[in-house]
LOVOVEX-942803 format. One record per residue (C-alpha): residue number from 0; residue in one letter; y, z negated, x. Coordinates in nm, 3 decimals, decimal comma. Layout:
<r NUM; 'A'; <Y; Z; X>>
...
//
This chain:
<r 0; 'M'; <4,213; 1,041; 1,826>>
<r 1; 'I'; <3,976; 1,167; 1,563>>
<r 2; 'N'; <4,099; 1,440; 1,333>>
<r 3; 'P'; <4,134; 1,305; 0,973>>
<r 4; 'G'; <3,945; 1,599; 0,826>>
<r 5; 'V'; <3,660; 1,560; 1,073>>
<r 6; 'G'; <3,644; 1,186; 1,013>>
<r 7; 'F'; <3,635; 1,239; 0,637>>
<r 8; 'R'; <3,346; 1,482; 0,670>>
<r 9; 'I'; <3,157; 1,235; 0,894>>
<r 10; 'L'; <3,193; 0,958; 0,636>>
<r 11; 'L'; <3,099; 1,184; 0,346>>
<r 12; 'T'; <2,794; 1,321; 0,529>>
<r 13; 'T'; <2,676; 0,971; 0,628>>
<r 14; 'L'; <2,707; 0,841; 0,273>>
<r 15; 'T'; <2,530; 1,147; 0,132>>
<r 16; 'I'; <2,234; 1,113; 0,370>>
<r 17; 'T'; <2,205; 0,738; 0,307>>
<r 18; 'L'; <2,225; 0,775; -0,070>>
<r 19; 'L'; <1,964; 1,050; -0,045>>
<r 20; 'G'; <1,743; 0,795; 0,127>>
<r 21; 'L'; <1,801; 0,554; -0,161>>
<r 22; 'S'; <1,686; 0,811; -0,415>>
<r 23; 'F'; <1,382; 0,895; -0,201>>
<r 24; 'L'; <1,273; 0,535; -0,172>>
<r 25; 'G'; <1,316; 0,471; -0,541>>
<r 26; 'G'; <1,409; 0,133; -0,678>>
<r 27; 'P'; <1,318; -0,015; -1,011>>
<r 28; 'A'; <1,148; 0,320; -1,076>>
<r 29; 'A'; <0,916; 0,270; -0,779>>
<r 30; 'A'; <0,631; 0,224; -1,021>>
<r 31; 'Q'; <0,619; 0,601; -1,021>>
<r 32; 'T'; <0,614; 0,645; -0,643>>
<r 33; 'P'; <0,294; 0,812; -0,518>>
<r 34; 'A'; <0,061; 0,631; -0,285>>
<r 35; 'A'; <0,156; 0,809; 0,032>>
<r 36; 'Q'; <0,343; 1,076; 0,221>>
<r 37; 'S'; <0,222; 1,331; 0,475>>
<r 38; 'V'; <0,078; 1,166; 0,785>>
<r 39; 'E'; <0,128; 1,466; 1,010>>
<r 40; 'P'; <0,329; 1,372; 1,323>>
<r 41; 'A'; <0,704; 1,402; 1,293>>
<r 42; 'A'; <0,926; 1,548; 1,559>>
<r 43; 'D'; <0,998; 1,297; 1,834>>
<r 44; 'N'; <1,336; 1,157; 1,734>>
<r 45; 'G'; <1,344; 0,870; 1,983>>
<r 46; 'S'; <1,147; 0,629; 2,192>>
<r 47; 'G'; <1,104; 0,391; 1,895>>
<r 48; 'V'; <0,905; 0,646; 1,698>>
<r 49; 'Q'; <0,701; 0,735; 2,005>>
<r 50; 'E'; <0,619; 0,369; 2,075>>
<r 51; 'W'; <0,518; 0,318; 1,712>>
<r 52; 'A'; <0,285; 0,619; 1,732>>
<r 53; 'E'; <0,127; 0,488; 2,052>>
<r 54; 'D'; <0,075; 0,143; 1,897>>
<r 55; 'L'; <-0,088; 0,307; 1,597>>
<r 56; 'E'; <-0,322; 0,505; 1,819>>
<r 57; 'D'; <-0,424; 0,183; 1,995>>
<r 58; 'L'; <-0,501; 0,024; 1,660>>
<r 59; 'L'; <-0,713; 0,317; 1,551>>
<r 60; 'R'; <-0,919; 0,285; 1,871>>
<r 61; 'D'; <-0,950; -0,094; 1,847>>
<r 62; 'E'; <-1,315; -0,198; 1,877>>
<r 63; 'D'; <-1,235; -0,520; 1,689>>
<r 64; 'H'; <-1,215; -0,320; 1,368>>
<r 65; 'E'; <-1,577; -0,212; 1,384>>
<r 66; 'G'; <-1,638; -0,333; 1,031>>
<r 67; 'H'; <-1,842; -0,566; 0,819>>
<r 68; 'R'; <-2,138; -0,698; 1,017>>
<r 69; 'S'; <-2,332; -1,011; 0,926>>
<r 70; 'D'; <-2,377; -1,103; 1,294>>
<r 71; 'R'; <-2,003; -1,153; 1,340>>
<r 72; 'I'; <-1,861; -1,393; 1,083>>
<r 73; 'Y'; <-1,540; -1,592; 1,107>>
<r 74; 'T'; <-1,498; -1,920; 0,921>>
<r 75; 'L'; <-1,145; -2,014; 0,820>>
<r 76; 'V'; <-1,103; -2,391; 0,838>>
<r 77; 'D'; <-0,804; -2,594; 0,718>>
<r 78; 'E'; <-0,686; -2,780; 1,029>>
<r 79; 'A'; <-0,548; -3,061; 0,812>>
<r 80; 'D'; <-0,874; -3,172; 0,647>>
<r 81; 'G'; <-1,153; -2,962; 0,802>>
<r 82; 'R'; <-1,227; -2,791; 0,471>>
<r 83; 'T'; <-1,370; -2,437; 0,478>>
<r 84; 'V'; <-1,120; -2,206; 0,313>>
<r 85; 'T'; <-1,330; -1,889; 0,329>>
<r 86; 'R'; <-1,543; -1,671; 0,555>>
<r 87; 'T'; <-1,499; -1,310; 0,651>>
<r 88; 'A'; <-1,659; -1,034; 0,855>>
<r 89; 'L'; <-1,316; -0,890; 0,934>>
<r 90; 'A'; <-1,167; -0,924; 1,281>>
<r 91; 'I'; <-0,929; -1,221; 1,273>>
<r 92; 'G'; <-0,615; -1,276; 1,478>>
<r 93; 'V'; <-0,355; -1,551; 1,511>>
<r 94; 'G'; <-0,083; -1,479; 1,258>>
<r 95; 'D'; <-0,318; -1,338; 0,995>>
<r 96; 'S'; <-0,280; -1,493; 0,652>>
<r 97; 'Y'; <-0,498; -1,546; 0,347>>
<r 98; 'I'; <-0,417; -1,604; -0,018>>
<r 99; 'D'; <-0,712; -1,775; -0,184>>
<r 100; 'E'; <-0,830; -1,758; -0,545>>
<r 101; 'D'; <-0,586; -2,034; -0,643>>
<r 102; 'N'; <-0,295; -1,851; -0,477>>
<r 103; 'R'; <-0,264; -2,091; -0,185>>
<r 104; 'L'; <-0,133; -1,919; 0,126>>
<r 105; 'Y'; <-0,286; -2,007; 0,465>>
<r 106; 'E'; <-0,196; -1,879; 0,811>>
<r 107; 'V'; <-0,426; -1,855; 1,112>>
<r 108; 'V'; <-0,282; -2,070; 1,392>>
<r 109; 'R'; <-0,563; -2,069; 1,649>>
<r 110; 'I'; <-0,913; -1,933; 1,701>>
<r 111; 'D'; <-1,203; -2,109; 1,870>>
<r 112; 'G'; <-1,505; -1,882; 1,891>>
<r 113; 'S'; <-1,605; -1,790; 1,537>>
<r 114; 'T'; <-1,381; -2,055; 1,382>>
<r 115; 'A'; <-1,026; -1,967; 1,279>>
<r 116; 'Y'; <-0,809; -2,271; 1,211>>
<r 117; 'V'; <-0,551; -2,224; 0,939>>
<r 118; 'K'; <-0,256; -2,420; 0,807>>
<r 119; 'F'; <-0,141; -2,437; 0,448>>
<r 120; 'V'; <0,193; -2,260; 0,407>>
<r 121; 'E'; <0,282; -2,256; 0,040>>
<r 122; 'Q'; <0,171; -2,192; -0,315>>
<r 123; 'V'; <0,229; -1,823; -0,384>>
<r 124; 'S'; <0,387; -1,704; -0,707>>
<r 125; 'L'; <0,233; -1,377; -0,821>>
<r 126; 'P'; <0,438; -1,110; -1,003>>
<r 127; 'E'; <0,489; -1,162; -1,374>>
<r 128; 'I'; <0,274; -0,930; -1,580>>
<r 129; 'S'; <0,339; -0,817; -1,936>>
<r 130; 'A'; <0,077; -0,931; -2,184>>
<r 131; 'Q'; <-0,003; -0,581; -2,305>>
<r 132; 'P'; <-0,010; -0,259; -2,102>>
<r 133; 'S'; <0,229; 0,016; -2,205>>
<r 134; 'R'; <0,257; 0,375; -2,098>>
<r 135; 'R'; <0,524; 0,402; -1,834>>
<r 136; 'S'; <0,821; 0,631; -1,850>>
<r 137; 'G'; <0,899; 0,904; -1,602>>
<r 138; 'G'; <1,073; 0,832; -1,275>>
<r 139; 'G'; <1,273; 1,005; -1,008>>
<r 140; 'M'; <1,216; 1,160; -0,669>>
<r 141; 'A'; <0,894; 1,052; -0,500>>
<r 142; 'S'; <0,955; 1,103; -0,133>>
<r 143; 'W'; <0,905; 0,836; 0,129>>
<r 144; 'L'; <1,111; 0,760; 0,439>>
<r 145; 'R'; <0,917; 0,653; 0,741>>
<r 146; 'A'; <0,995; 0,568; 1,101>>
<r 147; 'G'; <1,361; 0,659; 1,066>>
<r 148; 'A'; <1,292; 1,027; 1,001>>
<r 149; 'F'; <1,256; 1,236; 0,686>>
<r 150; 'R'; <0,901; 1,341; 0,616>>
<r 151; 'R'; <0,819; 1,653; 0,420>>
<r 152; 'P'; <0,915; 1,552; 0,063>>
<r 153; 'W'; <0,713; 1,637; -0,241>>
<r 154; 'L'; <0,730; 1,552; -0,609>>
<r 155; 'A'; <0,445; 1,390; -0,798>>
<r 156; 'Q'; <0,408; 1,607; -1,106>>
<r 157; 'G'; <0,292; 1,308; -1,308>>
<r 158; 'N'; <0,635; 1,154; -1,257>>
<r 159; 'A'; <0,808; 1,416; -1,464>>
<r 160; 'P'; <0,913; 1,331; -1,821>>
<r 161; 'A'; <0,655; 1,399; -2,088>>
<r 162; 'G'; <0,827; 1,721; -2,198>>
<r 163; 'D'; <0,823; 1,861; -1,845>>
<r 164; 'R'; <0,455; 1,771; -1,805>>
<r 165; 'A'; <0,373; 1,952; -2,127>>
<r 166; 'R'; <0,560; 2,264; -2,018>>
<r 167; 'D'; <0,380; 2,254; -1,685>>
<r 168; 'G'; <0,036; 2,216; -1,834>>
<r 169; 'G'; <0,013; 1,836; -1,820>>
<r 170; 'G'; <-0,260; 1,833; -1,557>>
<r 171; 'G'; <-0,542; 1,847; -1,812>>
<r 172; 'A'; <-0,693; 2,050; -2,096>>
<r 173; 'G'; <-0,433; 2,120; -2,359>>
<r 174; 'G'; <-0,156; 1,969; -2,149>>
<r 175; 'G'; <-0,219; 1,619; -2,285>>
<r 176; 'R'; <-0,335; 1,450; -1,969>>
<r 177; 'S'; <-0,105; 1,293; -1,710>>
<r 178; 'R'; <-0,130; 1,417; -1,354>>
<r 179; 'D'; <-0,117; 1,066; -1,212>>
<r 180; 'S'; <-0,432; 1,020; -1,008>>
<r 181; 'V'; <-0,629; 0,775; -0,796>>
<r 182; 'A'; <-0,799; 0,861; -0,467>>
<r 183; 'I'; <-1,116; 0,686; -0,345>>
<r 184; 'Y'; <-1,292; 0,710; -0,009>>
<r 185; 'H'; <-1,515; 0,506; 0,223>>
<r 186; 'S'; <-1,428; 0,447; 0,589>>
<r 187; 'H'; <-1,764; 0,269; 0,634>>
<r 188; 'N'; <-2,008; 0,497; 0,455>>
<r 189; 'A'; <-2,323; 0,322; 0,576>>
<r 190; 'E'; <-2,256; -0,017; 0,415>>
<r 191; 'S'; <-2,534; -0,114; 0,175>>
<r 192; 'Y'; <-2,667; -0,404; -0,031>>
<r 193; 'V'; <-2,990; -0,560; 0,093>>
<r 194; 'P'; <-3,122; -0,661; -0,256>>
<r 195; 'T'; <-3,087; -0,296; -0,363>>
<r 196; 'S'; <-3,185; -0,086; -0,061>>
<r 197; 'G'; <-3,352; -0,343; 0,165>>
<r 198; 'R'; <-3,107; -0,303; 0,452>>
<r 199; 'E'; <-2,745; -0,369; 0,548>>
<r 200; 'F'; <-2,673; -0,012; 0,654>>
<r 201; 'E'; <-2,806; 0,327; 0,552>>
<r 202; 'E'; <-2,794; 0,627; 0,780>>
<r 203; 'G'; <-2,565; 0,851; 0,580>>
<r 204; 'R'; <-2,430; 0,745; 0,243>>
<r 205; 'G'; <-2,502; 0,379; 0,181>>
<r 206; 'D'; <-2,494; 0,184; -0,146>>
<r 207; 'V'; <-2,116; 0,145; -0,120>>
<r 208; 'H'; <-2,091; 0,505; -0,240>>
<r 209; 'G'; <-2,252; 0,387; -0,562>>
<r 210; 'V'; <-1,961; 0,147; -0,605>>
<r 211; 'G'; <-1,719; 0,435; -0,555>>
<r 212; 'A'; <-1,905; 0,635; -0,817>>
<r 213; 'A'; <-1,887; 0,350; -1,069>>
<r 214; 'L'; <-1,515; 0,306; -1,006>>
<r 215; 'K'; <-1,456; 0,680; -1,047>>
<r 216; 'E'; <-1,652; 0,701; -1,371>>
<r 217; 'A'; <-1,477; 0,400; -1,524>>
<r 218; 'L'; <-1,133; 0,532; -1,433>>
<r 219; 'E'; <-1,212; 0,875; -1,577>>
<r 220; 'E'; <-1,326; 0,711; -1,902>>
<r 221; 'Q'; <-0,967; 0,588; -1,934>>
<r 222; 'G'; <-0,827; 0,935; -1,878>>
<r 223; 'V'; <-0,725; 0,877; -1,516>>
<r 224; 'E'; <-0,780; 1,168; -1,279>>
<r 225; 'V'; <-0,982; 1,064; -0,971>>
<r 226; 'H'; <-1,023; 1,232; -0,632>>
<r 227; 'W'; <-1,332; 1,082; -0,469>>
<r 228; 'S'; <-1,426; 1,179; -0,116>>
<r 229; 'Q'; <-1,780; 1,120; 0,011>>
<r 230; 'R'; <-1,704; 1,257; 0,355>>
<r 231; 'L'; <-1,896; 1,072; 0,627>>
<r 232; 'H'; <-1,720; 0,885; 0,908>>
<r 233; 'L'; <-2,030; 0,775; 1,097>>
<r 234; 'P'; <-2,131; 0,603; 1,310>>
<r 235; 'H'; <-2,036; 0,257; 1,187>>
<r 236; 'D'; <-1,820; 0,165; 1,486>>
<r 237; 'G'; <-1,463; 0,106; 1,601>>
<r 238; 'G'; <-1,373; 0,472; 1,551>>
<r 239; 'A'; <-1,450; 0,484; 1,179>>
<r 240; 'Y'; <-1,091; 0,431; 1,069>>
<r 241; 'R'; <-0,971; 0,696; 1,311>>
<r 242; 'R'; <-1,225; 0,941; 1,170>>
<r 243; 'S'; <-1,143; 0,849; 0,809>>
<r 244; 'R'; <-0,779; 0,933; 0,877>>
<r 245; 'A'; <-0,870; 1,300; 0,838>>
<r 246; 'T'; <-1,004; 1,217; 0,491>>
<r 247; 'V'; <-0,680; 1,036; 0,409>>
<r 248; 'R'; <-0,484; 1,347; 0,509>>
<r 249; 'E'; <-0,702; 1,560; 0,286>>
<r 250; 'L'; <-0,665; 1,327; -0,013>>
<r 251; 'L'; <-0,289; 1,310; 0,032>>
<r 252; 'Q'; <-0,273; 1,676; -0,062>>
<r 253; 'K'; <-0,378; 1,565; -0,413>>
<r 254; 'Q'; <-0,066; 1,344; -0,434>>
<r 255; 'P'; <-0,240; 1,032; -0,570>>
<r 256; 'V'; <-0,048; 0,734; -0,701>>
<r 257; 'T'; <-0,281; 0,500; -0,510>>
<r 258; 'M'; <-0,558; 0,534; -0,254>>
<r 259; 'L'; <-0,855; 0,295; -0,234>>
<r 260; 'D'; <-1,087; 0,244; 0,063>>
<r 261; 'V'; <-1,405; 0,091; -0,088>>
<r 262; 'H'; <-1,618; -0,147; 0,125>>
<r 263; 'R'; <-1,841; -0,451; 0,100>>
<r 264; 'D'; <-1,820; -0,776; 0,297>>
<r 265; 'A'; <-2,097; -0,930; 0,512>>
<r 266; 'I'; <-2,082; -1,304; 0,444>>
<r 267; 'P'; <-2,324; -1,524; 0,241>>
<r 268; 'A'; <-2,370; -1,415; -0,120>>
<r 269; 'E'; <-2,266; -1,749; -0,273>>
<r 270; 'E'; <-1,906; -1,684; -0,175>>
<r 271; 'Y'; <-1,893; -1,368; -0,387>>
<r 272; 'I'; <-2,113; -1,426; -0,691>>
<r 273; 'T'; <-1,912; -1,496; -1,005>>
<r 274; 'T'; <-1,934; -1,470; -1,383>>
<r 275; 'V'; <-1,664; -1,286; -1,576>>
<r 276; 'N'; <-1,673; -1,266; -1,955>>
<r 277; 'G'; <-2,030; -1,395; -1,949>>
<r 278; 'E'; <-2,153; -1,124; -1,710>>
<r 279; 'E'; <-2,265; -1,197; -1,353>>
<r 280; 'M'; <-2,108; -0,977; -1,089>>
<r 281; 'T'; <-1,943; -0,985; -0,747>>
<r 282; 'K'; <-1,589; -1,088; -0,670>>
<r 283; 'V'; <-1,353; -0,840; -0,504>>
<r 284; 'R'; <-1,143; -0,918; -0,199>>
<r 285; 'L'; <-0,827; -0,724; -0,120>>
<r 286; 'V'; <-0,734; -0,648; 0,242>>
<r 287; 'V'; <-0,386; -0,553; 0,364>>
<r 288; 'G'; <-0,326; -0,445; 0,723>>
<r 289; 'R'; <-0,029; -0,632; 0,870>>
<r 290; 'Q'; <0,029; -0,397; 1,164>>
<r 291; 'N'; <0,211; -0,118; 0,986>>
<r 292; 'Q'; <0,553; -0,061; 0,834>>
<r 293; 'N'; <0,418; -0,066; 0,476>>
<r 294; 'R'; <0,280; -0,417; 0,505>>
<r 295; 'E'; <0,527; -0,576; 0,263>>
<r 296; 'A'; <0,491; -0,306; -0,002>>
<r 297; 'N'; <0,109; -0,305; 0,017>>
<r 298; 'L'; <0,098; -0,685; 0,009>>
<r 299; 'E'; <0,313; -0,679; -0,304>>
<r 300; 'Y'; <0,072; -0,425; -0,452>>
<r 301; 'A'; <-0,223; -0,653; -0,372>>
<r 302; 'K'; <-0,045; -0,945; -0,541>>
<r 303; 'R'; <0,012; -0,731; -0,847>>
<r 304; 'I'; <-0,357; -0,635; -0,859>>
<r 305; 'K'; <-0,453; -1,002; -0,838>>
<r 306; 'A'; <-0,198; -1,104; -1,100>>
<r 307; 'I'; <-0,334; -0,854; -1,354>>
<r 308; 'A'; <-0,697; -0,936; -1,273>>
<r 309; 'D'; <-0,632; -1,311; -1,297>>
<r 310; 'Q'; <-0,480; -1,254; -1,640>>
<r 311; 'E'; <-0,745; -1,019; -1,776>>
<r 312; 'F'; <-1,058; -1,113; -1,579>>
<r 313; 'P'; <-1,025; -1,464; -1,428>>
<r 314; 'G'; <-1,253; -1,511; -1,128>>
<r 315; 'L'; <-1,279; -1,141; -1,038>>
<r 316; 'I'; <-1,047; -1,143; -0,734>>
<r 317; 'K'; <-1,165; -1,355; -0,442>>
<r 318; 'G'; <-0,839; -1,344; -0,249>>
<r 319; 'I'; <-0,604; -1,136; -0,038>>
<r 320; 'F'; <-0,639; -1,100; 0,339>>
<r 321; 'N'; <-0,329; -0,997; 0,531>>
<r 322; 'A'; <-0,529; -0,911; 0,839>>
<r 323; 'R'; <-0,467; -0,783; 1,189>>
<r 324; 'G'; <-0,512; -0,410; 1,178>>
<r 325; 'N'; <-0,378; -0,096; 1,018>>
<r 326; 'Y'; <-0,661; 0,038; 0,798>>
<r 327; 'N'; <-0,469; 0,368; 0,757>>
<r 328; 'Q'; <-0,223; 0,185; 0,531>>
<r 329; 'D'; <0,072; 0,308; 0,735>>
<r 330; 'V'; <0,077; 0,628; 0,530>>
<r 331; 'G'; <0,205; 0,476; 0,205>>
<r 332; 'P'; <0,294; 0,176; -0,013>>
<r 333; 'R'; <-0,014; 0,173; -0,238>>
<r 334; 'M'; <-0,299; 0,191; 0,009>>
<r 335; 'M'; <-0,564; -0,076; -0,049>>
<r 336; 'L'; <-0,894; -0,179; 0,109>>
<r 337; 'L'; <-1,131; -0,343; -0,140>>
<r 338; 'E'; <-1,446; -0,542; -0,056>>
<r 339; 'F'; <-1,696; -0,541; -0,343>>
<r 340; 'G'; <-1,938; -0,826; -0,278>>
<r 341; 'T'; <-2,142; -0,868; 0,037>>
<r 342; 'H'; <-2,458; -0,729; 0,192>>
<r 343; 'E'; <-2,652; -1,010; 0,020>>
<r 344; 'T'; <-2,538; -0,916; -0,332>>
<r 345; 'S'; <-2,672; -0,623; -0,533>>
<r 346; 'L'; <-2,526; -0,281; -0,598>>
<r 347; 'E'; <-2,541; -0,342; -0,973>>
<r 348; 'H'; <-2,332; -0,657; -0,940>>
<r 349; 'A'; <-2,075; -0,459; -0,741>>
<r 350; 'R'; <-2,077; -0,176; -0,997>>
<r 351; 'R'; <-1,997; -0,425; -1,273>>
<r 352; 'A'; <-1,699; -0,548; -1,075>>
<r 353; 'A'; <-1,587; -0,189; -1,015>>
<r 354; 'R'; <-1,584; -0,119; -1,388>>
<r 355; 'L'; <-1,346; -0,410; -1,441>>
<r 356; 'M'; <-1,128; -0,309; -1,145>>
<r 357; 'A'; <-1,091; 0,031; -1,311>>
<r 358; 'Q'; <-0,899; -0,147; -1,587>>
<r 359; 'V'; <-0,678; -0,330; -1,337>>
<r 360; 'I'; <-0,585; -0,061; -1,083>>
<r 361; 'P'; <-0,403; 0,180; -1,319>>
<r 362; 'R'; <-0,170; -0,094; -1,444>>
<r 363; 'A'; <-0,109; -0,230; -1,095>>
<r 364; 'A'; <-0,033; 0,116; -0,957>>
<r 365; 'G'; <0,212; 0,198; -1,235>>
<r 366; 'I'; <-0,011; 0,456; -1,405>>
<r 367; 'E'; <-0,029; 0,216; -1,697>>
<r 368; 'G'; <0,116; -0,131; -1,726>>
<r 369; 'G'; <0,423; -0,345; -1,679>>
<r 370; 'R'; <0,711; -0,300; -1,442>>
<r 371; 'D'; <0,597; -0,238; -1,087>>
<r 372; 'T'; <0,765; -0,432; -0,804>>
<r 373; 'V'; <0,620; -0,247; -0,507>>
<r 374; 'G'; <0,944; -0,057; -0,440>>
<r 375; 'A'; <1,159; -0,369; -0,401>>
<r 376; 'S'; <1,119; -0,392; -0,024>>
<r 377; 'G'; <1,206; -0,024; 0,023>>
<r 378; 'W'; <1,513; -0,067; -0,196>>
<r 379; 'R'; <1,639; -0,363; 0,010>>
<r 380; 'T'; <1,584; -0,166; 0,331>>
<r 381; 'A'; <1,779; 0,131; 0,196>>
<r 382; 'L'; <2,070; -0,092; 0,092>>
<r 383; 'W'; <2,087; -0,235; 0,444>>
<r 384; 'L'; <2,087; 0,121; 0,582>>
<r 385; 'L'; <2,379; 0,204; 0,356>>
<r 386; 'V'; <2,577; -0,102; 0,463>>
<r 387; 'L'; <2,513; -0,040; 0,833>>
<r 388; 'A'; <2,606; 0,327; 0,800>>
<r 389; 'V'; <2,938; 0,248; 0,633>>
<r 390; 'V'; <3,022; -0,029; 0,882>>
<r 391; 'G'; <2,937; 0,201; 1,173>>
<r 392; 'V'; <3,158; 0,482; 1,047>>
<r 393; 'L'; <3,450; 0,248; 0,976>>
<r 394; 'A'; <3,423; 0,093; 1,322>>
<r 395; 'Y'; <3,424; 0,438; 1,480>>
<r 396; 'V'; <3,732; 0,538; 1,281>>
<r 397; 'R'; <3,913; 0,213; 1,371>>
<r 398; 'I'; <3,857; 0,270; 1,743>>
<r 399; 'N'; <3,983; 0,627; 1,725>>
<r 400; 'A'; <4,279; 0,538; 1,502>>
<r 401; 'G'; <4,432; 0,322; 1,776>>
<r 402; 'S'; <4,590; 0,066; 1,542>>
<r 403; 'W'; <4,520; -0,110; 1,215>>
<r 404; 'E'; <4,817; 0,063; 1,053>>
<r 405; 'A'; <4,679; 0,405; 1,142>>
<r 406; 'F'; <4,332; 0,296; 1,033>>
<r 407; 'F'; <4,446; 0,195; 0,682>>
<r 408; 'Q'; <4,653; 0,511; 0,655>>
<r 409; 'R'; <4,340; 0,710; 0,735>>
<r 410; 'L'; <4,146; 0,525; 0,465>>
<r 411; 'Q'; <4,418; 0,603; 0,212>>
<r 412; 'E'; <4,395; 0,972; 0,303>>
<r 413; 'W'; <4,020; 0,966; 0,255>>
<r 414; 'G'; <4,057; 0,783; -0,073>>
<r 415; 'A'; <4,292; 1,053; -0,195>>
<r 416; 'R'; <4,041; 1,320; -0,091>>
<r 417; 'L'; <3,757; 1,143; -0,274>>
<r 418; 'R'; <3,965; 1,112; -0,590>>
<r 419; 'G'; <4,040; 1,480; -0,562>>
<r 420; 'L'; <3,670; 1,562; -0,537>>
<r 421; 'M'; <3,603; 1,348; -0,845>>
<r 422; 'G'; <3,880; 1,522; -1,040>>
<r 423; 'Q'; <4,111; 1,218; -1,045>>
<r 424; 'K'; <4,479; 1,208; -0,965>>
//
C-alpha cells in the first residue's frame, strides 16, 4: 500500500505542475502571449514527440509546398451548384477548408486534377470586436507548452505592467515605448508583381520585399517595434519553408507578439483587386497551416484579423485558407501567412493594402485592441490536463488503498494536510 505521506506529495506535485501549465498557457490574458516559443528540439520524452517531429520534417520537405506559381492553379468549386468559390496557387488537399469574404465555410471533399470540389459547412461567426481600440493592460507569464514537454520559458518584457516597463527602460527612447513587437519575413523572396517588375519572380529579393517594407514602415508610424528579416531562402522550391525556419528561429530571439510571413498569390488579378475607402488596392488572403498543433489558435487569430478588417476596412480581406501544410506555424499561436495580391497586380496596390493591414494587425495580436480570444483553446487544453491529472492520481490512490473506506480516510488525511498548509484549522 502507498504511504500516505508519499501519496500526498504525489498529488501536490501533480497539481503544482498542472497549475504551472495553466499559468504558462495563459487564459483570458492570452492577448499578451508572444507569438512563439523556442523551436529548438526538446529532449526525446516519448515516441509521440518523436513521431510528431518526423511528421514535421516530412512536411518541411514536401514538394507540394513549392509556392505560388501561376502554372499550377486550383479552382474550388461548390459541388452543390457548380459555382466557383475561389482559386488558389496553394497546394490543396482533401480536408482543407476555406472561409470566404462573406464568412461562409467550405471544406474540400474531393480533387479532380486542378479542380477541388467543396461542400458548404456553415456560416462562421467571427469574434466580436470592440468599436474603438484601447491600450491593453499587462498580463502574466508568457511561456508556451508544446508536445507535452516544457520548452525554455521566457517573459515578454512588453507584458509587464506600465510601471515595470518604465523602470526597465520601456523598450524605447525615454522609456515611453512598449516592447511589444511584430516580426516580418519572406519564405518566398523571389515573388514579384508583373505590372511592376515585368516578371513573376526576381533572382534575389523580389517585389514582395517592398510589401514587407511598407508594412514595417506603417507599423512603426504607429509606434510598434518591427523586426524585419530580408534573409534569402532561395531557390523558390519545396525547401523554402525548411530554409526559412532558420529565420524564424532568429526572429524568435526578439520575442515578437506575432510573426508574419509575407507572400503574394498567383491567380488572375480580378480575384484580388478591390476598392477600400475610395482607393484601389489588392485584397489580402490569410493562410493557416492545419498540420500543426497550433492550428486552432492560429485559425482563431486569422478570424480576429478578418473581424477587425471587416469592421474597419470592408473588402480588404479576401478569405482564410486552412490549408494542408505547416508553414512554420507550429512554433506559436500567432504565426500568420499573408498573401498580398497576385502576380498580375502591382506592387503599389499591395503596398496600399499593407498600410491598412498595419492598422489591423496590432489590435488583432493584442498589442492594441479589444479582448483577444487566441488563448481560449490553450486554456481548455490545460483544464483537461488538470482534470486528467487529478483523476489519475485518485485512481492510483484508490488501487493502493485496498478499500473505499481506506481511500476516503486517505483523502481526509490529505485534506487536513492541505488545510494546515493554508493556515486553516
